[in-house]
C-alpha positions in Angstrom: 150.5 75.1 59.8 154.1 75.5 59.1 156.5 72.1 60.1 159.9 73.1 61.9 161.8 70.0 62.2 161.5 66.3 62.4 163.0 63.5 64.9 162.9 59.6 64.7 164.4 56.8 66.4 163.7 53.1 66.0 161.5 54.1 62.8 162.3 52.1 59.9 165.9 51.9 58.6 166.2 54.3 61.3 167.4 52.2 64.7 169.5 55.0 66.0 168.5 59.3 66.2 167.9 60.9 63.2 166.9 64.3 62.8 165.8 66.9 60.0 166.0 70.5 60.5 165.7 73.3 58.4 162.4 73.8 57.2 160.9 76.8 56.3 158.2 78.4 54.3 158.1 78.1 50.8 159.8 75.1 49.0 161.9 72.4 50.8 163.4 69.8 49.4 165.0 66.6 50.8 167.0 64.8 47.9 168.4 61.6 48.8 169.0 58.1 47.1 167.0 55.3 47.4 166.3 53.4 50.2 167.6 56.6 52.4 164.3 56.9 54.4 162.5 59.2 52.7 158.8 57.6 52.9 159.6 56.0 56.3 159.9 59.8 57.5 156.4 61.0 55.3 155.1 57.8 57.0 156.3 58.9 60.4 154.8 62.4 60.3 151.3 61.0 59.3 151.7 58.6 62.6 152.8 61.0 64.7 149.9 63.4 63.9 147.1 61.3 63.4 147.5 58.0 65.0 147.1 57.6 68.5 150.2 56.7 70.3 149.0 53.2 71.6 147.5 52.0 68.1 148.7 48.6 67.4 147.9 48.4 63.5 149.7 46.9 60.8 150.6 50.6 59.6 152.8 51.1 62.9 154.2 47.8 63.3 155.7 48.2 59.4 156.7 51.3 61.0 159.2 50.3 63.7 162.8 49.2 63.1 163.4 45.6 62.9 166.3 45.0 65.0 165.7 47.6 67.3 164.5 46.6 70.8 163.6 50.9 71.6 160.2 51.9 70.8 159.5 53.8 67.3 159.6 57.4 68.5 158.6 60.4 66.1 158.9 64.1 67.4 157.6 66.9 65.0 157.8 70.4 65.6 155.1 72.9 63.9 153.7 76.2 64.4 150.1 76.6 63.9 148.1 79.9 64.1 150.9 82.1 65.7 151.8 79.1 68.7 154.6 76.9 68.5 154.0 73.4 69.4 156.0 69.7 69.7 154.2 66.6 69.6 156.3 63.7 70.6 155.0 60.3 70.6 155.9 56.4 71.0 154.8 53.3 69.5 154.8 49.5 70.0 157.3 49.4 73.0 156.6 51.8 75.8 153.7 53.9 74.3 153.6 57.3 75.2 152.7 61.2 74.3 153.8 64.7 75.2 152.0 67.8 73.6 153.9 71.1 74.5 152.9 74.8 73.5 155.2 77.3 73.0 157.5 75.5 75.3 154.9 74.4 78.2 153.5 70.6 78.3 149.5 70.8 77.5 148.6 67.1 77.2 149.7 63.6 77.8 148.9 60.4 76.2 145.2 60.3 75.3 144.9 63.9 75.6 147.8 64.7 73.5 146.4 62.4 70.9 143.2 64.4 71.4 144.3 67.9 71.8 146.2 67.7 68.3 143.2 66.7 66.4 141.8 69.7 68.1 144.2 72.4 66.7 144.5 70.6 63.3 140.5 70.4 63.0 140.7 66.7 62.7 138.8 65.6 65.8 136.7 62.7 66.1 133.5 63.1 65.5 134.1 65.9 63.5 133.1 63.9 60.4 136.6 64.7 59.1 139.7 62.2 58.6 143.4 62.7 57.2 142.3 61.2 53.9 139.1 62.9 54.3 140.2 66.5 54.5 142.8 68.7 53.4 146.0 66.5 54.8 145.0 63.7 52.5 144.1 66.0 49.8 147.6 68.0 49.7 149.9 64.9 51.3 150.8 62.6 48.3 152.5 59.5 49.4 154.9 57.5 46.8 153.4 56.3 43.9 149.8 58.1 44.6 150.9 61.2 42.5 149.3 59.8 39.2 145.8 59.5 40.6 143.8 62.4 40.3 142.6 64.5 43.4 139.3 63.5 44.7 138.7 65.3 47.4 136.6 63.6 50.4 133.6 64.7 52.1 135.7 66.9 54.6 138.1 68.4 51.7 135.0 68.8 49.6 133.5 71.1 52.6 136.5 73.2 53.0 137.1 73.7 48.9 132.8 74.5 49.1 133.4 77.0 52.1 136.3 78.8 50.6 134.5 79.7 47.3 131.0 80.1 48.7 133.0 82.8 51.1 134.3 84.2 47.2 131.3 84.2 45.0 128.4 83.4 47.5 125.6 80.5 47.8 124.6 79.7 44.7 121.7 77.6 43.0 124.7 75.3 42.0 126.1 75.1 45.6 125.9 73.0 48.7 122.3 73.6 49.4 121.0 72.8 45.8 122.7 69.7 46.1 121.5 69.0 49.5 118.0 69.5 48.0 119.0 67.0 45.3 119.6 64.6 47.6 116.7 64.4 49.6 114.8 64.2 46.6 116.6 61.0 45.3 116.7 59.4 48.6 112.8 60.0 48.3 113.0 58.8 45.1 115.2 55.5 46.0 112.4 54.8 48.3 110.2 54.6 45.6 112.6 53.5 42.6 115.5 51.2 42.0 118.9 53.0 41.2 118.4 52.7 37.4 115.2 54.3 38.0 114.0 51.5 35.6 111.4 50.2 37.8 109.8 50.4 41.4 111.7 49.4 44.5 110.6 46.1 45.6 110.3 47.3 49.3 109.0 50.9 48.4 105.6 52.5 48.4 105.2 52.5 44.7 105.9 48.7 44.8 103.2 48.3 47.4 100.5 50.6 46.1 101.5 48.6 42.5 101.0 44.9 44.2 98.0 45.9 45.8 96.2 46.9 42.8 97.6 43.8 40.5 95.8 41.8 43.7 92.7 43.3 43.6 92.6 43.0 39.8 93.2 39.3 40.0 90.4 38.9 42.6 88.3 40.9 40.1 89.6 38.5 37.6 88.5 35.1 39.4 85.3 36.3 40.6 84.3 37.7 37.0 85.4 34.0 35.9 83.6 32.7 38.4 80.1 34.8 37.3 81.0 33.3 33.6 81.8 29.9 34.7 78.2 29.7 36.6 76.6 31.3 33.6 78.2 28.6 31.5 77.3 25.6 33.9 73.4 26.2 33.3 73.8 26.6 29.0 75.6 23.2 29.7 73.2 21.6 32.1 70.5 22.3 29.3 71.9 21.1 26.9 72.7 17.7 28.4 69.4 17.2 29.8 68.2 17.3 25.9 70.5 14.8 24.9 69.5 12.8 27.9 66.1 12.8 26.2 67.1 11.8 22.5 69.4 8.7 23.6 66.3 7.2 26.3 63.6 6.9 23.2 62.1 3.7 23.0 61.1 3.2 19.4 65.2 3.9 18.8 66.2 1.2 21.5 64.1 -1.6 19.8 65.0 -1.0 16.4 68.6 -1.3 17.0 68.3 -4.3 19.2 66.2 -5.9 15.8 69.1 -5.1 13.3 71.5 -6.2 15.9 69.9 -10.1 16.7 69.4 -10.5 12.3 73.3 -9.4 11.9 74.3 -11.9 14.3 72.1 -15.1 12.8 73.5 -14.5 9.0 76.9 -14.1 10.7 76.4 -17.7 12.8 75.5 -19.2 9.1 78.8 -18.1 7.4 81.4 -19.2 10.1 79.6 -22.7 10.2 80.5 -22.9 6.4 83.8 -21.6 7.3 84.2 -24.2 9.4 83.6 -27.2 7.6 85.9 -25.8 4.8 88.6 -26.1 7.2 87.7 -29.4 8.0 87.8 -30.7 4.7 90.9 -28.8 3.5 92.8 -30.4 6.8 91.8 -33.8 5.4 92.6 -33.3 1.9 95.9 -31.6 3.3 96.5 -35.4 5.2 96.1 -37.2 2.5 98.6 -35.2 0.2 101.4 -35.4 3.1 100.5 -39.2 3.0 101.0 -39.5 -0.4 104.1 -37.5 -0.3 105.1 -39.9 2.6 104.8 -42.5 0.7 106.9 -41.6 -2.5 109.7 -40.6 -0.1 109.7 -44.4 1.4 110.0 -45.3 -2.0 112.5 -43.7 -2.8 114.5 -44.7 0.4 114.3 -48.7 -0.4 115.6 -48.0 -4.0 118.8 -45.5 -2.7 119.8 -48.0 0.3 120.3 -51.0 -2.3 122.3 -48.6 -4.9 124.8 -47.9 -1.9 125.1 -51.3 -0.9 126.0 -52.5 -4.5 128.6 -49.0 -4.8 130.3 -49.7 -1.1 130.9 -53.5 -1.8 132.9 -52.4 -4.8 134.9 -49.9 -2.9 135.8 -52.5 -0.3 137.0 -55.0 -3.0 139.4 -51.9 -3.7 140.7 -51.0 -0.6 141.3 -55.0 0.7 143.2 -55.0 -2.5 146.1 -51.6 -1.7 146.3 -51.7 2.1 149.1 -54.5 2.1 151.6 -51.9 -0.1 151.0 -49.0 2.3 151.7 -51.1 5.2 155.0 -52.2 3.8 155.9 -48.8 2.5 155.4 -47.6 6.1 157.9 -50.2 7.8 160.6 -49.5 5.5 160.8 -45.5 6.1 160.3 -46.0 9.8 163.7 -48.3 9.4 165.8 -45.9 7.5 164.5 -43.3 10.1 165.7 -45.5 13.3 169.5 -45.8 11.5 169.3 -41.9 11.8 168.5 -41.4 14.9 171.3 -43.8 16.2 173.9 -41.7 13.8 172.7 -38.2 15.8 173.1 -40.1 19.2 176.9 -40.9 18.5 177.5 -37.3 17.3 175.5 -35.7 20.6 177.8 -37.9 23.0 181.1 -37.0 20.9 179.9 -33.4 21.5 179.3 -33.6 25.1 182.6 -35.2 25.4 184.2 -32.1 23.8 182.6 -29.7 25.8 183.5 -31.1 29.0 187.4 -31.0 27.5 186.5 -27.4 26.5 185.2 -26.4 30.2 188.2 -27.9 31.6 190.3 -25.8 29.4 188.2 -22.8 30.4 188.8 -23.6 34.2 192.6 -23.7 33.7 192.7 -20.2 31.6 190.4 -18.6 34.1 192.8 -20.1 36.9 195.7 -19.1 35.0 194.4 -15.2 34.6 193.7 -15.2 38.1 197.1 -16.4 39.2 198.6 -13.6 37.1 196.8 -10.9 38.8 198.0 -11.9 42.3 201.0 -9.7 42.8 198.9 -6.5 41.9 196.7 -7.1 44.4 199.6 -8.1 47.1 200.8 -4.4 46.3 197.2 -2.9 46.8 196.7 -4.7 49.8 199.6 -3.1 51.2 198.5 0.5 50.1 195.0 -0.1 51.6 196.2 -0.7 55.0 198.6 1.8 55.3 195.8 4.7 54.1 193.7 2.6 56.6 195.9 3.1 59.5 196.7 7.1 58.4 193.0 7.4 58.4 192.6 5.9 61.6 194.8 8.0 63.4 193.4 11.9 61.9 189.9 11.1 62.6 191.1 10.2 66.3 192.5 13.3 66.4 189.6 15.2 64.7 187.1 13.6 67.3 189.2 15.3 69.9 188.7 19.0 68.1 184.8 20.0 68.6 185.3 23.7 67.6 183.4 24.9 64.0 183.9 27.7 61.6 180.5 28.4 62.7 181.3 28.5 66.2 184.5 31.0 65.2 182.5 33.0 63.1 179.7 33.5 66.1 182.9 34.7 68.6 184.4 37.1 66.2 180.8 38.9 65.7 180.4 38.5 69.5 183.4 40.2 69.8 182.9 42.8 66.9 179.6 43.6 69.2 181.3 44.1 72.2 183.7 46.0 71.0 181.7 48.1 69.0 179.5 48.9 72.6 182.8 49.3 74.6 183.8 52.0 72.1 180.2 53.6 72.5 180.2 53.1 76.4 183.8 54.7 76.4 182.4 58.1 73.9 179.1 58.2 76.6 181.0 57.5 79.8 182.6 59.9 82.3 186.2 60.4 82.4 188.3 59.3 85.7 191.4 61.6 85.8 193.7 60.1 88.9 197.2 62.1 89.5 199.6 60.7 92.2 201.8 63.0 93.7 205.9 61.8 94.7 204.5 61.4 98.4 201.9 59.3 97.4 203.8 56.9 95.6 203.3 53.1 96.2 200.2 54.1 98.4 197.6 54.6 95.5 196.0 51.5 93.8 193.2 51.4 91.1 191.9 48.3 91.7 195.0 45.7 90.9 197.1 48.2 89.4 199.8 50.3 91.4 198.9 53.9 90.4 201.8 56.1 89.5 202.1 59.9 87.7 198.7 60.7 86.1 195.8 58.3 85.0 192.9 59.4 82.6 190.2 56.4 81.9 186.7 55.7 80.8 184.7 54.6 84.2 182.9 51.6 82.2 182.7 49.5 85.6 182.5 50.2 89.1 186.1 51.1 89.7 188.1 51.3 93.4 190.8 53.3 94.6 192.7 52.0 97.4 194.8 55.1 98.9 196.6 53.3 101.6 194.8 52.4 105.2 193.3 55.3 104.6 190.3 55.4 102.6 188.9 53.2 99.6 187.2 55.6 96.7 184.3 53.3 94.9 183.4 55.1 91.2 180.5 53.6 90.0 179.2 54.7 86.4 175.5 55.7 85.5 173.2 52.9 84.1 173.3 53.2 80.8 171.0 50.7 78.4 174.0 49.4 76.7 175.5 47.9 79.8 173.0 45.2 80.3 173.2 44.2 76.8 177.3 44.4 76.9 176.7 42.1 80.0 174.2 39.7 77.9 176.9 39.7 74.8 179.7 39.1 77.5 177.9 35.9 79.0 177.1 34.7 75.5 180.9 34.6 74.5 182.0 32.8 77.7 179.1 30.1 77.1 180.6 30.1 73.5 183.8 29.4 74.7 183.1 26.6 77.0 180.9 24.8 74.9 183.7 24.7 72.1 186.4 23.8 75.1 188.9 26.7 74.6 189.6 29.6 76.6 189.6 32.5 74.9 189.1 33.7 71.0 192.6 33.2 69.9 192.7 30.2 71.4 189.3 29.1 69.1 191.4 30.3 66.2 194.2 28.2 66.9 192.1 25.2 67.6 189.9 25.8 64.2 193.5 26.2 62.3 194.6 22.9 63.7 191.6 21.4 62.5 191.6 22.7 59.1 195.2 20.8 58.7 194.0 17.7 59.9 191.0 17.8 57.7 193.2 19.1 54.7 195.2 15.8 55.5 192.4 13.6 55.7 191.3 14.6 52.1 194.5 13.3 51.0 194.4 10.4 52.7 190.5 9.7 51.4 191.8 10.9 47.6 194.4 8.2 48.0 191.7 5.4 49.1 189.3 6.8 46.2 192.2 6.2 43.7 192.8 2.1 45.5 189.0 1.9 44.9 188.3 1.5 48.7 185.0 2.7 49.1 183.4 4.3 52.3 185.1 1.4 54.4 188.8 1.2 53.8 188.9 -2.1 56.2 186.7 -4.1 54.1 188.3 -2.9 51.1 191.4 -4.6 52.9 189.3 -7.9 53.8 188.1 -8.1 50.1 191.3 -7.9 49.0 192.7 -10.6 51.4 189.8 -12.8 50.5 190.2 -12.2 46.7 193.9 -13.4 47.1 192.4 -16.5 49.1 189.8 -17.2 46.1 192.6 -16.8 43.4 194.9 -19.4 45.5 191.5 -21.8 45.7 190.4 -21.4 42.2 194.0 -22.4 41.0 194.0 -25.4 42.9 190.5 -26.5 42.2 191.2 -25.9 38.6 194.6 -28.4 38.6 192.0 -30.9 40.6 189.6 -31.3 38.2 191.6 -31.3 34.8 194.3 -33.7 36.7 197.2 -31.8 36.0 200.0 -31.1 38.2 200.9 -27.6 37.5 198.9 -24.7 35.3 200.1 -24.8 31.6 200.8 -21.7 29.9 198.7 -19.7 27.5 200.2 -21.1 24.3 199.4 -24.8 25.4 195.8 -23.6 26.2 195.4 -21.7 22.8 196.4 -25.0 20.8 194.3 -26.8 22.9 191.5 -25.1 22.2 192.3 -24.7 18.4 192.3 -28.3 18.4 188.7 -28.5 19.7 187.0 -25.8 18.0 188.1 -27.6 14.8 186.8 -31.2 16.3 184.1 -29.5 16.8 183.6 -27.9 13.3 183.3 -31.4 12.1 180.9 -32.4 14.7 178.5 -29.8 13.9 179.0 -30.1 10.0 178.1 -33.9 10.5 175.2 -32.7 12.7 173.5 -30.6 10.3 173.4 -33.5 7.6 172.3 -35.8 9.7 169.5 -33.8 11.0 168.4 -32.7 7.3 168.2 -36.0 6.5 166.0 -36.6 9.5 163.8 -34.3 8.5 163.2 -35.6 4.9 162.9 -39.0 6.5 160.4 -38.0 9.2 158.2 -36.3 6.8 158.5 -39.8 4.6 157.1 -41.5 7.3 154.3 -39.0 8.3 153.5 -39.4 4.4 153.1 -43.5 4.8 151.5 -43.5 8.2 148.6 -40.9 7.1 148.4 -42.9 3.4 148.0 -46.7 5.4 145.6 -45.0 8.3 143.7 -43.0 5.4 142.8 -46.6 3.8 141.8 -48.1 7.0 139.9 -46.0 7.9 137.9 -45.9 4.5 138.0 -49.6 4.4 136.6 -49.7 8.0 133.5 -47.2 7.1 132.7 -48.8 3.8 132.6 -52.2 6.1 130.3 -50.8 8.9 128.1 -49.1 5.9 126.9 -51.7 4.1 126.3 -53.6 7.3 124.3 -50.7 8.6 122.0 -50.7 4.9 122.0 -54.9 4.7 120.1 -54.6 8.3 117.8 -52.1 6.7 117.2 -54.0 3.4 118.7 -57.1 3.4 119.2 -59.3 -0.1 116.3 -61.5 0.1 113.6 -59.0 0.7 114.9 -56.0 -1.8 112.5 -57.3 -4.6 109.5 -57.7 -2.1 110.1 -54.3 0.1 110.2 -52.6 -3.5 106.9 -54.0 -4.5 104.9 -52.8 -1.3 106.2 -49.2 -1.8 104.8 -48.5 -5.3 101.3 -50.2 -4.0 101.3 -47.7 -0.9 102.2 -44.6 -3.5 99.0 -45.5 -5.7 96.7 -45.6 -2.8 97.5 -42.7 -1.4 97.3 -40.9 -4.6 93.7 -42.2 -4.8 92.5 -41.4 -1.3 94.0 -37.3 -2.2 91.9 -37.1 -5.1 88.8 -38.5 -3.6 89.3 -35.5 -0.9 89.6 -33.0 -3.1 86.5 -33.4 -4.8 84.5 -33.3 -1.5 86.5 -29.8 -0.4 85.8 -28.5 -4.1 81.9 -29.1 -3.7 81.5 -27.4 -0.2 83.4 -24.5 -1.6 80.7 -23.9 -4.7 77.6 -23.7 -1.8 79.4 -21.5 1.0 79.7 -17.7 1.0 82.8 -15.8 0.0 85.4 -14.6 2.2 84.4 -10.9 1.1 80.3 -12.0 2.2 81.8 -13.3 5.4 83.7 -10.5 6.5 81.1 -8.0 5.6 78.5 -9.9 7.7 80.9 -9.7 10.8 81.7 -6.0 10.3 77.9 -5.1 10.3 77.3 -7.1 13.7 80.4 -5.4 15.4 79.1 -2.3 13.7 75.7 -2.6 15.4 77.1 -3.5 18.8 79.8 -0.7 19.2 76.4 1.5 18.3 74.5 -0.1 21.1 77.7 0.0 23.3 78.4 3.8 22.5 74.9 4.7 23.3 74.9 3.3 26.6 78.5 4.9 27.6 76.8 8.4 26.5 74.0 7.7 28.6 75.9 7.1 31.7 78.5 10.3 30.9 75.3 12.1 30.5 73.7 11.0 33.8 76.9 11.7 35.7 77.5 15.1 34.1 74.3 16.3 35.0 74.9 15.4 38.6 77.9 17.1 38.8 76.9 20.0 37.6 74.0 20.4 39.9 76.3 20.5 42.6 78.3 23.0 41.3 75.5 25.5 40.6 74.3 24.5 44.2 77.8 25.2 45.6 78.3 28.4 43.7 74.9 30.0 44.7 75.5 28.9 48.3 79.4 31.0 48.1 77.8 34.1 46.8 79.7 34.6 43.4 78.4 37.4 42.6 78.6 39.6 45.7 82.5 38.8 45.5 82.4 39.9 42.2 81.1 43.5 43.5 83.4 43.9 46.6 86.6 43.4 44.8 85.7 45.4 41.5 85.4 48.6 43.8 88.7 47.3 45.9 90.1 47.8 42.3 89.0 51.3 41.9 90.5 52.6 45.4 94.0 50.8 44.8 94.5 52.3 41.0 93.6 55.8 42.7 96.3 55.1 45.4 98.7 53.9 42.8 98.0 56.7 40.4 98.6 59.4 42.9 102.1 57.8 44.0 103.2 57.5 40.3 102.2 61.3 39.9 104.7 62.3 43.0 107.2 60.3 41.7 107.1 61.7 38.4 106.9 65.5 40.1 110.3 64.5 42.0 112.0 63.6 38.9 111.2 66.5 37.6 111.7 68.8 40.0 115.2 66.7 40.5 115.8 67.7 36.7 115.0 70.9 36.9 117.5 71.9 39.8 120.0 69.5 38.0 120.1 72.2 35.0 120.3 74.8 37.2 123.4 73.0 38.9 125.1 72.3 35.4 124.2 76.2 34.6 125.9 77.2 38.0 128.7 75.1 37.9 131.1 77.2 35.7 130.6 80.6 37.8 130.7 77.8 41.0 134.1 76.2 40.2 136.0 79.7 38.7 138.0 80.1 42.0 139.5 76.9 41.2 139.7 77.4 38.0 141.4 81.1 38.7 143.8 79.7 41.1 144.5 76.5 39.0 145.1 78.8 35.4 148.8 79.7 36.5 149.7 76.8 37.0 148.5 75.1 33.9 149.7 78.1 31.7 153.1 77.3 33.1 153.0 73.9 31.2 150.1 74.3 28.6 149.5 77.6 27.7 146.1 78.4 26.9 144.6 75.2 28.1 141.8 74.5 30.3 140.7 71.7 32.6 137.1 70.6 32.7 136.2 69.9 36.1 133.0 67.2 36.7 131.2 66.7 40.3 133.1 67.1 43.4 135.9 68.9 41.8 136.9 65.9 39.8 139.0 66.1 36.7 136.6 64.9 33.7 139.8 66.2 31.1 141.4 68.8 29.5 140.9 71.3 26.7 143.3 72.1 24.4 142.9 72.6 20.5 140.4 70.1 21.1 138.9 68.7 24.4 140.7 65.5 25.7 139.8 62.8 28.5 142.0 62.9 31.0 142.4 59.5 31.4 143.5 59.1 27.7 146.4 61.4 28.5 150.1 60.0 28.7 150.7 58.8 32.5 153.6 62.0 32.6 151.0 64.4 32.0 148.3 62.9 34.0 150.5 63.0 37.2 151.9 66.8 36.3 148.2 68.0 36.1 147.4 65.9 39.2 150.2 68.0 41.1 149.0 71.3 39.5 145.4 70.5 40.6 146.7 70.4 44.1 148.9 73.2 44.4 145.8 75.2 43.2 143.7 73.7 45.5 146.2 74.4 48.5 146.7 77.8 47.6 143.0 78.3 47.6 142.4 77.1 51.1 145.4 79.0 51.8 144.0 82.2 51.2 141.1 81.5 52.9 142.8 80.1 56.1 142.8 76.7 55.4 146.7 76.4 55.4 147.9 72.8 55.1 151.8 71.9 53.8 151.7 70.4 50.7 154.0 67.2 51.0 155.2 65.2 47.5 157.0 61.9 48.2 158.9 60.7 44.9 156.9 63.1 42.5 156.9 63.8 38.8 159.0 60.5 37.9 158.0 61.2 34.4 158.8 64.6 33.9 161.1 65.5 30.8 164.1 68.4 30.8 161.4 71.1 30.0 158.9 70.4 31.8 160.2 69.4 35.0 161.4 72.8 34.7 157.8 74.1 34.4 157.0 72.2 37.7 159.5 73.7 39.6 158.0 76.9 38.4 154.7 75.7 39.6 156.1 74.9 42.9 158.2 78.0 43.3 154.8 80.0 42.4 152.6 77.7 45.1 155.1 78.3 47.8 154.5 81.9 48.4 151.5 81.2 49.7 151.9 77.8 52.0 155.2 75.6 52.7 156.1 73.0 50.3 157.9 69.6 51.2 159.0 67.9 48.0 161.1 64.3 49.2 162.8 63.0 45.8 165.2 60.4 45.1 166.7 62.1 41.7 169.1 64.4 43.2 170.5 65.9 40.1 167.4 66.4 38.2 165.8 68.4 41.6 169.0 70.6 41.8 167.4 73.3 39.7 164.4 73.6 41.8 165.7 75.6 44.4 164.1 75.9 48.3 165.4 75.2 51.4 167.6 72.1 51.1 167.4 69.3 54.0 169.1 66.7 55.1 169.0 63.4 57.0 171.5 63.9 60.1 172.1 60.6 62.1 175.6 61.7 63.8 176.2 63.3 66.9 172.8 62.5 68.1 171.9 61.2 72.0 
């Protein structure tokens, strides 16, 4: 395939027609600055060859021009296998496709899409696509040159076919890989991707699951057989134990021992009960003695307290009158001080009223002094408000805005541009009026004289006297409709703005701007006068301020009882006199307040002392009365003698009870003996209880085991165990068979893989041979290490280096060289596909880029190379056919 020319319109930034000619064999260079549209042209070639004309993909929507109402049209002229083809496709709007062969149309629309794919060997259903075949390998878009070329299945097939035509079919070729792939597919049915275990849904996993199933059944059946044997042994032991427990002699002995233990325990419990009763009686006697002694102490304490309180009562009755007299004295002193403070406060209130009146006069004087300034400000505000109202009235009559004028100017510019384009493309009407025809020939409304030559843009009438009327109508052009639309839009804007022409619109806008400037000046004056947003409100506020000032002066004079406002000097003198008087009052008030605080404290102290004495006297009297009620003076001696006698009787009773308790304790068993008898009785009762519980448990277990043995015998446990054993042996043989096959397949695959690795060097030798001249231009003596599927594993110079560890520039250079070598290999075997590089080699230094130019020139001997670059100066030494985009002079 050899590209000859490319034409586009409505594509990307090419909203109008653009063309690239001059493509030739070898190296072709399209060098232009950024945003000229190089990558757009690259995408246009791909879309024209490999996308259906009626596709609606995002790739095609991105290809169309934003402001174009025309279809995105791409036309590509190329040669292939000795024939010249032209494919033209229109996308997005009015989609179409036309294919010609040697100047003869051979297909349209969908047939043209399919025909171009058949010609290039990319037909749908062939297993190839643009990114899968050689085109995807050798056509490198912007930013994709850094990635190492990874051939798709289609490109790999082409490379393998080219290599096998040279070196023949090897074990390392496609058939070996096909066999390995078949083996891997079978292994994948049995093993996981990592081959570390069986696949869950594979034959090996199913065989192992079946084996595990029968192993579990065998284990379960064996466990049941063993359980049955264990049950026989257990029931024999239980029956022997049952006979031992039910022996009558043993039962009689245990019953007799328990009866003797219970009799001795009852004797010990009776003795202990008697001791507890005597202990309670002895304790009650002791408590009665303590209560009698307590009552004796209470009688004597009441008598002592009565005597002490009577002495205290006499002392308080003597000191209470003195406290009352002292309290009355300090209260009288405090009352005199309060009267003096009240007089001082009255004088301060009168003085404050005088000061307030003086403040009113001062405020009224200040407002009176600012009255003239308010009058002048009011006059300025009224004048500025009047001017602003007039300007606003004039502005309200002007509706035009700068945006409307700009839109009108833009419409005029577009109409003028369309008129120029229509004039350039329109036919020219030439009219020559001879002398005998003067006055008889009219062109429209214009009388024609002499020679006229005009472009026919609209239907034009030529009237020749009364003889004829000739109408010249121009051919229909798409731009006519657009001009009419623009003219209608301009008329609508003029009508909406209330003007008749664009010139009148400009004049009206100028008048509006003058009014706005004047308005801004008036608003600035109003701002200086602090008028705010509403000047009329500011005027009203000024008038109100004048009225308030006069009202404040009148009120101040009325309140103070003066006929006229005093001067500031008089006000200051009176204020000084009032200040001196207030200072004197404040000093006297502070002195009286300090004295009052001291007197208040003295009153509080006297009241506290008098209240304390009264309270104590009342408490003492109450206590004496209460104690006398308990122990009158006449009964005091008798009560004391009775209490002494009661104490002596209680003491005698307590000694009697203590003697009786000691006598019983000598004959009763001690605590250790009583506890031993109780423990022996509990032990024998527990032993009898345990024997009965064990007997019941043995009978229950014997019945349970008897039922289980009978049930197991009916289920055929032995036959089930034999059947599970046989099935487990069959499952083991099947699992071993599948595992042996998997191991055999793995060994076969590994052996073929080793053979494939041994033949890889010879198999990849044609690629290395074509790559070596290009690689040695940049890296003398270097060898590339190719991996599976022609991938680049690394580069070997003085040492082996991973491809990913090389610098970005070196990776890009190697990736381009490998593509050149693969392209040369395909070209030599008849698979000639142009190499297109869009903005590649961006990180080459000055020396490397010249070496890359040598490599591109070497590759250009075998096939067409198209280089798109924005680095005009750097790519000038590349030579080749210099291409340029033509956008002028095209219809």
